[in-house]
N, C-alpha and C positions, 0 to 999 in steps of 0.2 A: 480506383482505377489505376492498374498496373501494368508494366511492360515486362515480360519476364526476360531474363538474361542468364547466361551462365554465371553461376556463382551467386544467384541473387535476385532480386526485383528492384527497379527502378521505380521509386514511387512518382505521383504526380508532380509535386512541387519541383522535381529535378527536371522533369519534361518543360516544364512552364519557364524554368530559368533558361534554357537553352532557346526555347522559341522566341522568347522576349529577347534575348542576346543578340537572335539574328534578325528580329524586327528591326533593332535600333539603326544599322547602318542603312537599311532599306527605307525605312521610315525618315531618317536625315536627308537621304538623296532626294525623296519625294518631296519634301518640303525646302530642299535648298538652303539646309541650315549654315550658319557661318562657319568659318573654318576653325573658330575654338573647339568644335567637338573633334577630338582626337579618335580617327577611326582605329589607331592601334591600340587602345587602351580599353580594355573589355568591360570593366566597371563603368567608364563614362558611356559606351554604348549601350550598356543594360539599364541605365538611369535614363538615357535619351529615349530607348524606346518604351520604357515603363510609362514615361511623362509624356510622351505623345499617343500612346493608346489611352492614357488616363483623361488627358486634358485635350489633345487636339484630334481626336479621331475623325471629326466631322470634315477637316481641312486636308485630309489625304486619302481616306477610304472612300472608294469610287461608288457609283452609282446610288447615293442615297444611304449607303450603308453606315457611314460616318454620323447621319443625321439620326438614324433609328437607333445608333449606339448612345449617342446622347441623350435620347428620349427614354430608352431603357435604361440607362443609369439614373436619370431623375427619378423616374417613375415606378422603378422596380428594383435595382441594386441598391440605391441609397437608402431608401424605407426598409427593405430585409434587414441591411445592416444596423440601422437605427433600431430595429425590433429586436436583433442578436443582443446590441447593447442594453438594450432594456431589460431582456430577461438575463443576460448575465449579472446586470445590477441587482436585480430581486433576488437570484440567488447569492450574490455576495452578502447582502443584508442576511439571508437566512443563515450562512454560514459563520459569518463574525457574531450573530447572536447567539449561537451554538457555541461557538468558542468561548465568549465572553460568559456565558452561563456557566458553563464547565468549569471554568477558572474560578468564579465566583464560589461555587460550591466546593471545589477541594481546597480553597484557601480557607473558607470557613470553617471546614473541618479540622483544617491545621491550627487555626486560631483558638478555636473552642474547645480544641482538645478532644475531639470525638472520635477517636481512636475505636478499632473494632471491639476493642475489651471492654468499652465503657456502653457501647450500644447493644452488644450480646453478652450473655452470661458468658464466663471463661475463667475455668479453675484448672491448676494444673493435674495432670493425672498423678494419683497418688500410689506408690508401690505399695504391695502387701507381702510381708516375708514368707506367710503361711500361702498363700494362693499362687505367689509365683508371677509367672506370666500369664495365668488366668484371669489376674486383676487387670489386665489390658483387654481392649476391643482387638479382635483380628482383622487385620487390613491387609487388603491384596493390592500388591505394587506391580503394575503392569508397565512393561517397557517394549512397546512396539518397534520393531527397528526391519530395516532393508538394506541390502547392500554392504551390510557388516561382514566380516570374516568370520563364517561359520566355525572355522577352528578354535579361533581367539575367545569368541563368545561361550563355547562349549568347555574351554578350559577354565574361564572365569567362572562359569556356574559349578563347575565341578568342586572349584577352590572353596567356594561359599557352602557347597552341600557338604563338604569334609568336615566345615566348621560348626556343621548341626543347622544350617538355615534350611527350611523347606524351599527350595527353589527349582523351578522347571522350565528346559528350555524345549520349546515346541515350534516346528517347521510346517507351515502350512504348503499343500502341494500346487495352489496357485495364488494369484494376488486379486482375486474378486474382491472388491469392496475397499481395496487398498487399506489405510491405516484403521478406517471404521471397521471393515470385515476382519482384520487381526483382533481388534479390541471386542468385537461382539463374540468372536470364535472363543476368545479366551474366557470371557463370562459365561460360556455355556458348560465349562469343566466342573466337575462334580465337587471339587474342594471349594468353590466359589461359596456354596450354602453356608459354609462356616465363616463367611466374612460379613462384617457390616460395612465397611467402606472400602473404596478403590483408589489409589494415587495412581495418576497415571503421568510418565515423564518419558521424553523423546531421549534417544540414544546417547546425545550429547549433553542432555542436563546432568548437573552435579548437586544434589541435594546435600545440606548439611545432616549430620548425625541427629541433630534434634528436629527435624522438619515435622516428622509426626507429632512429636510431642507439642509443638507449638500450633499445629492447625486442626488436630482431631478432636481437642476439647470444645471447640465450636460447633462440630456437630454432634457431640456426646451430650451437650447440655442445651442444646437448642433444636429441638426435634422439627422445627420449622425450616431448618437451613439445609439445603442440597449440595451445596458446593462450598469451597474454600479455595481461593485462587491465590497463589503467592508471585511475586514480583520475580521478574527475570533481571539477573545480572549477566555481565558480559565479559567474557576471558580474552576475548581478541580484540575489543572495541579499538585499539590502538594501533592495528594491523596497517589501516591505510585510511585515506578520507572518505571512503565510502562508508566503511564501517563504523566512523566516528558519527558519520551523518545518521547511519541508522541508528545508533545509540541515542542519538537525539529524539529521532521520531519516536522509538519505541518508550522512551524514558517518559515523554509527553504521555503517550498513551496509557501508561500505566499510572502515572502520578496525576493526571487529570481524568482521564475518561473513565478509566476503570474506579479510580476513587470518589468520583462523583457520582457515577451509575450505582455504586455499592452503596453509599451514604444517603442518595436520596430516592432511591427506587429499590434497592435489593436487587438490581440486575445488572448485568453487564455479560459482555459475549465470553465464554470460555477461551481460554487461550490454547487449548489442545494439550497443554502440558503444565507440569508443577502445580498441579491442583487435585485435591481429594473431594470425591463424590461420593454421596449416601446411596448404597445400590439401591436401595428400596426405591428412592426418588427416579434414580437413572432407568430403573425397569420399569416404573408408572409412567416416565414419559414417553416410553417406547422403546427405549434404548437406543443403541449407536444405529444409524441410517446412513446408507452411502450413497444417497439420492444427490448429494452434491459433493464437493471437494472441501467444504468445511464442516465435516460432521461434529465438530467441537462446538461452533456456532448454533447449528442446528439443534443439537441436544439441550443447549442451554435455552434458546427460546422456547422449545416444547415443554421443558420443566417449567419455566416461569409462567407459561399459560396454564400449567397445573395448580399455580399457587405458590409455589416453593421460592425460598429465598435465597440469595447469593451473598457471602462475604469476601471482601478483598482484603489481605492483609499484607500491607506494603512492607511491612518491617521484615517481612520472611523473604530473603532473595534466595534463588537458585541459580547458580554459574551455569550459564550456556554459551554457546556459539554462534556468531552472526556470518552469514554467508560473506565471503569475500571476494567472488569473482562476479563480475557483471552478469555474466550468463545466468549463473544459479540464482542471483538475486530478483531477474528479470522473472524466472520460471515461479520462484516463491510468491512475487506480486502479483502473478496471473491468477495463480491459484487461490491465494487468498481474497483478491478483488473479484474475480468470476464466480466463485462460490458465494459469496455474500449478495451479489445482485442477483444470482439465481434462486438464493434461499429466500429472499423478497417476493420473487415471481411466485414461489411455491407456497409462501406462507402469509402473504399480504392479507388474504380474504379472511384466513383463519384467525390471525390476530384481530383483525375488525369485529368479528361477529363471536370472538371469545367471550364467554359470560362468568369465568372464574377470577378474573382480576380487575381491578379498577379502570375505570374510564382514562383517566392520568397516566397508569402505567402502561395501557395499550398506546397511546399518543406516543409517549416517550420510545417506547419500543419501535413502532411504526414509522414515526417521524423524525425524531432525534437520532434514533440509533441506525435506521436502515436509510429512510430518505436522505436527508443531510450527510451522514457520514459515508454511506456506503455508495450513493449516486451523485447526490448536487456537489460534493468536494472535488470528485474526480472529474465531472463533465464541467465545472468552471473552472477549474486550475488551467487545463490544455485549452478549452477552446477560448475562453476570455483571453488569458494572458499570452497565449500562444499564437492565436488565429486573429480575434475579432480586433484587439488593440492594435497589432501590427497591420492590418488591413485598413484600418481607419486613416492610416496615414496618407492613404491614395484618395479619400473622400474627405476634404476639407468641411465640409457640410455635415458631416456627421461629428458630434463632439459628444466627448465621453467626460462627464463630470470628475473633477480632481478627487472628489472623495471616493470614487469608485476606483481609481487609477493608484491612488496614493494612500488616502487614510485607512482605508479597510484593510489591504494587504500588510501594511506598516503596523496596524492594531494587532492582526493574526500573528505577524512575525515577534512582535515586542513581547505578547503574551507566552509564544512558545520559549523565547530566549530567557524571560524571567523564571520559567521552571527548569530551566536547563543554564544554570550560570555559568557552569564550566564550559560550554560548548558555544557561549556567545561569540567568539572569534570567528567560527564557520558558519555562522548564521545565514551570510551571502549565498555561501557555497551550499547550504541547505536548500533555501529557496530554488536556486537553479536547478538542482540537482532533483528536487521535488518536481519541479515543473516538466523537466524531461520524462520524467516516471510517469507523469500524468498521462502521457500519451499511450503508454502501454496499459495502465488503469484504466482508461475510456475505453479502449479496444475491449478489455476485459468485460468491463462493465456491461456493453453493449451486448457481447457474445451472453453473459450470464442472464441479462434481462431477455433477450430474444431466444435464449438455448439453442445456440445455433454452434457449429462449429467445433472448437476444442472446450467445449463447456464442460467437460467431465475429464479433462487431461490433468494427469497427475505425475508429476516429473520430481522425484525425490531433490529435495534441496541439497545440493553439495556442500558437505561442510568439512575443511582441509584438514582441521587440528593442526597438527605441527609440520603439515606437509608442506606449507609455505615458508616456513623457516627453513626447513631442510633442502627445499628447492634453492632457496638463494645463497646456501653454503655450497652449493657444487660448482665444480670450475666448468663445466660444460651442461647446458640444457636443452634439452629438444626446443626448438622455437616453431611456434604457432605460424602458420601461414599467414600472409597479409590479408588474403581476401577472406579469411576465415574470421577475422577480428572485424570485418565492416557490417556496420548494421546500416542498411539503406535508408528506412525511414527516420532515423536520426539526422543522417546527411542530407536528406531532402528538406525536412524542417530548418536546418542550419542554414542553406542557402537560402531557402525563402525567407527567413529573418534577415539574413543578411541584405537582401535586395530591399526589404522594408526599411531597415535601419539606414542603409544608405540614402533612399530615397528621402526618407523623413531629414537626414542631416542637410540634404542640398537644397531641397525644395519644401521641406515641411515647416510647420510655423509652432511648433510643439518641441520638448526633447525626450520624446519617447525612444529616440534612436539611443540613448545612454543605457536603457534597460535593455532594449531589444539587441544591441549587439553584445552584450554580457550573454544574453540567453541564447543567441547563435552559437557564441564560443561554447557553451554548455553542451549543445547539441550536438557542434562538430568534435570535440573531445571525446564524448561518448559514442559518437557514432563509428570512430576508430577505435572504440573500447581501450581508449586510455584511462581507464577507472578501473578501481578494484586492484586485486593483485592478478599479474598476468601470468599464469604458469602454463605448460605447453597443453594442458588439458581444460583450460578455462573459456 
């Protein structure tokens, strides 16, 4: 429920705030409250209004409305809130069990030395003076790109072509299928018939010169392997706090989720770049499809259901760039989250009925990979920690066990920090930031599951390169209009959380307000876009 206005939308929490604020003095007058209620202090009026509406409605609402509210509160609202707490606690157990399992597998792999080279046959590629380059397999390297400067790309291609490299630069006349469409069209060229493998890189990725020498042997000597995925490294993670938080999240993804999936089930989601595919496996799985915004994950799941195995090689790192503006990061997260949920909708039944892989692998793909990580995680993070727990401060009869409020989130945070020791000092910022982003991920999850709205929206993630550094060196920079920096949903949640925290501070019987105040500040900061790099086009 939103109210449209110039420059954006005003979310429901913001409207509720003003309604309760106006109700404070009216309720105080109706009940003839003592003079200690200062009508000139908005916060005190707000809390007075909330307390009266929450606890004393029967005393001042006319015509039995107050009594009706008390009955509704006891018979409907409180039980619904208790049910919400129970559901969230169940999801908390699902999530913490998944996190503990993944960490246990990844730690065991490290302690037991179960490197990919020990699980699969790996032998270095041998040169042959007589055969020359014919001694090596032919690898197609694809670099799909958009919004890059054409003249610079053409110049770079011509430089390499003059050095004898077989390189082609092709421009499509439309964006049909976005990245998947570009990759699919590239595989349709005649020269692809000469290639056994295809390496995919986004335009901002910088592989080392020995990348293929370290990854191709897994494909050459293990015919059951379809994909070799390397780890991402980041050249600009020190750009700002937001990029440091992103690095922390992505490092955990690669070190724990990808490592555990590769070691235990030979399955994980292809990251869309810095990986090498066996072309025959790619074709057998149905090739690139543009039905979702996560064409990489789509292909990986289809290939897995055909019986192919994947290998994650964490020792091979490829430098890349993180989005450093809040706007670009929001777009990226919407695409990734919405696409994953939408793929679950499209392939859930197919995964269950598949006959080519084991039951345990199907359960891992459907439950662990999709349900817990792509749905439960986003729903729980926002609904429980940003809505349900704050609302319980108004309902003393609704109790949340300490293990659900403290122990489980602490366990998850500690396990994340253990795998990112260099980032342990920003763990609190990581928690608060991820909770704010959970609001957008929840919305994207709902859009993907219901296949509505912006389900197939593809906004290319803006990577600034050296733009941020250059902009800071200029004496004068164009300034962003203040209203263009405002995100109303974040501000609405901030006001809602400030109200809950203040009520808990003055009238509550627990210490939730310590966390809720911090989370409210995080929503406020991000609501005014004071996160990431703030350039004129951010």
